[in-house]
C-alpha positions as CSV (number, residue, x, y, z in Angstrom):
1,M,134.0,128.2,13.4
2,A,133.0,124.6,15.5
3,I,136.2,122.3,16.9
4,P,135.4,118.8,16.0
5,R,134.7,116.9,18.4
6,R,136.2,113.0,18.6
7,N,133.6,110.2,20.0
8,T,135.2,109.9,24.0
9,R,132.4,107.3,24.8
10,S,134.4,104.9,26.3
11,V,134.9,100.7,25.3
12,K,133.9,98.1,26.9
13,A,136.2,95.5,26.7
14,K,133.5,93.2,25.8
15,E,132.8,95.2,22.6
16,T,136.5,94.8,21.8
17,G,137.0,91.6,23.2
18,L,139.9,91.8,24.6
19,P,140.6,90.9,28.0
20,G,139.5,93.5,30.6
21,K,141.3,95.2,33.8
22,P,140.7,92.7,36.5
23,R,138.9,93.8,39.3
24,K,140.5,94.0,43.0
25,P,138.8,91.4,45.6
26,V,136.7,93.6,47.8
27,P,138.2,93.9,51.5
28,Y,136.6,92.5,54.0
29,A,133.8,91.5,52.1
30,F,131.9,91.3,55.6
31,V,132.0,95.0,55.7
32,L,129.2,95.0,53.1
33,E,127.7,92.3,53.5
34,A,126.6,94.1,57.1
35,L,126.0,97.1,56.2
36,A,123.4,95.5,53.0
37,G,120.5,97.1,54.8
38,L,121.5,99.8,54.0
39,S,122.3,99.8,50.1
40,P,126.4,101.3,50.5
41,E,128.3,102.1,47.9
42,T,131.4,101.9,47.2
43,R,134.1,104.2,45.3
44,P,137.9,104.1,45.4
45,M,140.0,106.0,46.9
46,F,143.7,106.3,48.1
47,G,144.2,102.8,46.2
48,C,141.6,101.4,48.4
49,L,137.7,101.0,49.1
50,A,135.3,103.7,50.5
51,V,132.3,102.5,51.9
52,Y,129.3,105.8,51.2
53,V,126.1,105.1,53.2
54,G,124.3,108.1,52.1
55,N,125.0,110.5,51.3
56,K,127.7,110.0,54.4
57,I,131.4,108.4,53.4
58,V,131.1,105.4,56.8
59,L,133.8,103.3,56.3
60,I,137.8,103.3,54.2
61,L,138.4,99.2,53.5
62,R,141.8,98.5,53.3
63,D,144.1,95.3,52.9
64,K,147.4,96.7,50.6
65,S,149.7,93.6,50.5
66,G,153.2,93.5,53.0
67,A,153.0,94.4,56.2
68,Q,150.8,97.3,56.5
69,P,150.3,98.6,59.7
70,D,147.7,100.6,58.5
71,N,145.2,98.6,56.8
72,G,141.6,97.2,58.1
73,V,138.3,99.3,58.6
74,W,138.8,102.9,58.5
75,L,136.3,104.9,60.5
76,A,135.1,108.1,59.2
77,T,135.1,110.5,62.8
78,T,136.1,113.5,64.1
79,T,138.5,114.1,66.8
80,Q,135.3,114.6,70.0
81,H,134.8,111.4,68.9
82,H,137.9,109.4,69.5
83,A,137.8,108.7,73.4
84,S,134.1,107.7,73.2
85,L,134.5,105.4,70.0
86,R,138.0,103.9,71.8
87,R,136.0,102.7,75.1
88,E,133.5,100.4,72.8
89,F,137.2,100.1,70.5
90,P,140.1,99.5,72.6
91,N,142.7,98.6,69.5
92,L,141.4,102.1,67.8
93,R,143.6,104.1,66.3
94,S,144.5,107.1,64.3
95,I,146.2,106.1,61.1
96,G,150.0,106.5,60.8
97,L,149.9,107.3,57.0
98,W,149.7,110.7,56.9
99,G,152.0,110.9,59.6
100,K,150.0,113.3,62.2
101,E,149.4,112.5,65.8
102,E,145.4,112.7,65.7
103,T,144.1,112.7,62.4
104,G,139.5,112.1,61.9
105,W,140.4,108.9,60.4
106,Q,140.1,106.4,62.6
107,V,141.5,102.2,62.1
108,L,140.7,99.2,63.2
109,P,143.3,97.5,62.5
110,A,143.2,94.0,60.4
111,D,146.1,92.8,62.5
112,A,144.3,92.8,66.1
113,V,143.1,89.7,67.4
114,D,139.4,91.6,67.4
115,F,139.0,93.1,64.1
116,E,136.1,91.3,62.9
117,E,134.3,91.7,66.1
118,S,135.1,95.5,66.0
119,A,134.4,95.7,62.2
120,V,131.3,94.0,62.6
121,H,130.2,96.9,66.2
122,A,131.4,99.4,63.6
123,C,129.0,98.6,61.0
124,E,125.9,98.4,63.5
125,L,127.0,101.1,64.8
126,I,125.9,103.2,61.3
127,I,123.1,101.0,61.5
128,A,121.7,102.1,63.7
129,R,122.6,106.0,62.7
130,D,125.8,106.6,65.6
131,P,126.2,110.1,64.7
132,R,130.0,109.8,65.9
133,I,130.7,108.0,62.5
134,G,129.8,108.7,59.1
135,K,130.7,112.7,57.9
136,V,129.5,114.1,54.6
137,P,131.8,114.9,52.1
138,A,132.8,118.4,51.0
139,S,131.8,118.9,48.2
140,R,134.3,119.8,44.9
141,K,134.2,121.3,42.2
142,P,134.0,119.5,38.7
143,K,137.1,118.2,36.8
144,N,135.5,119.5,33.5
145,S,134.0,123.1,35.5
146,R,135.3,125.8,33.3
147,P,133.8,129.7,32.8
148,P,132.1,130.2,29.9
149,L,133.3,131.7,27.2
């Protein structure tokens, strides 16, 4: 016997007349403007905004309220590229949130005096397809994947 399924189509706020959840403003919107020629896509991640170019994640934009040492632009990279990137970005450092000394993610801190110039320079490297910035994320199984009965 078939089990009746509920209609799970999402209802938009304007269809109900109820106000929708307000969207957070894009942190450091100038970064997306600098990458506009590459048609970047954004997705929420870790309460931040992940930036993808093609199939690669290249940046995360983080601007949490309060004194947050890891606010800024996170670069998706690998440990083998840290030294060369630090020569170009003197304030670049590992993300402190995860408690590890060295992570693949590096941050251009928002409180650095050269933050905007560094973020724009990182965008220039991404536009030039610099292999030091960007990772293809590991594929995941869809949440609703179940073996057939």
